[in-house]
Structures are given as structure tokens and as C-alpha cells.
N, C-alpha and C positions, 0 to 999 in steps of 0.2 A: 846783708840785704834781706835774706830769708827771715832772719830774726825780726827785723823791722816789720815786714809784711805780716808775719804771724802775730806779732804784738798788736798791730793795728786791727787785725781780724778779731783777736781775742777781746780787745777793748770795745770794739763795736758790738760784738755779740753780748758781752757782759752788760754794757750800758742799756741795750735793748731789754734785757731781762729785768732791769731795775725799774723801768718805767711802768707804773701802774695805770689802770684805766683812768683813775682820778687825775693823776699827774699829766697824762696825755690830754685829758679834757682841759685842764687848767692851761697847759702850754699851747694847745692847738685849737681846740673846739670852742672854748669859752668866748673866743672873739665874736662869734655869732650866736652861739646857743645860750650864753649867759643872759642875754637880753632879748633873744628871739628876733635878732636882726635879719633883714632880707627874707622874711617869711619862714625862717628856720624854727623848728619846735624848741621852745624855751625849756631848759632843763627843769624838771620837776612839774611841768605842765601836763597833768594826767590826761586831759582831754586831747591835747595836740599829739601826745605820744601814743595814746591808746590805738589809734589807727595804724601807726607804724609797728607797734608791738604785735598786732594781729597779723601783720605780713610775715613775721618770723625773723629770728635772729640772723640766719644766713642771708635772707633776702635784703633786709635793710642795711646790713653791714656791707654786702657786695655793692648794692646800689650807691651808697654813700662813698664807698672807696672808689668807684668808677666815676662818680659824679651824677647828680640827679637834680632836676629842676634848676634852681639858681645856685645850688651848691657845687662848687668845683670839685674835681676829683681829689680825694683825701683831704678835703677841707682846705685845699691849697697848701698842703704840707707834704710835698713829694717824698720827703725822707721817711714817712711813716710806713712801716710794714703792715701787712694785712693783720697780723696778730696784735700789733700796737693799736691800730685803728679799731679792730674788733673789741679790744678791751675798753676803749673809750666809749664805744657804742653800748656795751654792756653796762658800763657805769651810768650813762645817761638814761638808758631804758629803765634800769633798776630804780633810778630816782623818781620815776613816774609809775612805779608799781609792778614792773616786770620782775621776774625771778630768774634771770638768765645767769648762766655760769660763764666763766672765762672761756674763750674759744679753745677747745682741745683739738687734737689732730683731726678727729672726725668732723668737727664743725669747720675747721679751717679748710678741709677738703671740699665741703659743701659751698663755702663762701667762694673759694677759688674757682669751682666749677661754674658758679653763677657769673663771676667776673668774666670768665672765658666765654660763656654764652653771650653775655652782653657785647663783648668785643666782636664775636662772630656776626652778631646781628647788625653791627655797624657797617660791615663790609658789603 
């Protein structure tokens, strides 16, 4: 039984590491962001993304992860981790001129702090 549990954990962790921002975008985010559906900023639309890029990587990642305006939390993909979601945001923002890096430990800490702050303000 323990071997099965550890095998599942290893497979889950390994598969998470394989998903790139572009892959996550294609699988999850493109549903709305490829066409700009429901008011979402269309990928590559410099004008639409420039406002978001100015808010900063941690802010827009956390806000999208938690849900903002018409966008449901995690783009209605509850299986996405903060790191996976963050990689997809980096991919989309960079298509519109940002020069963001994949979220490292420090960036993930900032993103998680903002997510927690949003949760506290809801109460």
C-alpha cells in the first residue's frame, strides 16, 4: 500500500514539473484567452495586457488564481497549482511584451501572500 501511495505522489509531482506555461495555457487558459472571450485579455494583445503587466507578476497571478471579475478561480481548473498557474500567466504576459521569469520560490511566496490577503479580506 505504501508503495502505491508513494508511486502516485511521485507521478503527480513529476507530471507537474513537465507542464510548461505554454502547455498549461493551451490546456486550460486558451479556452478564453485565445479569443478574448468574456472580456478576458486576448493572448498577444499588448494594449489589453499592458495594464495587467503594470500591476506586477505577483498581483495578477494571485488575482487570477483566486478569481477576478468574470474569471473564475484558476480559470475554472481547480487542479492547477500556484506554480502551474503562474507559469501560464508568465507565458501570456510575455506574449504581450513582458519579460517575466518563471515563478521561483521568492515569487511564489509573494503570490501566496497576496492570495492569503485576498482570502482574509473576503471574511
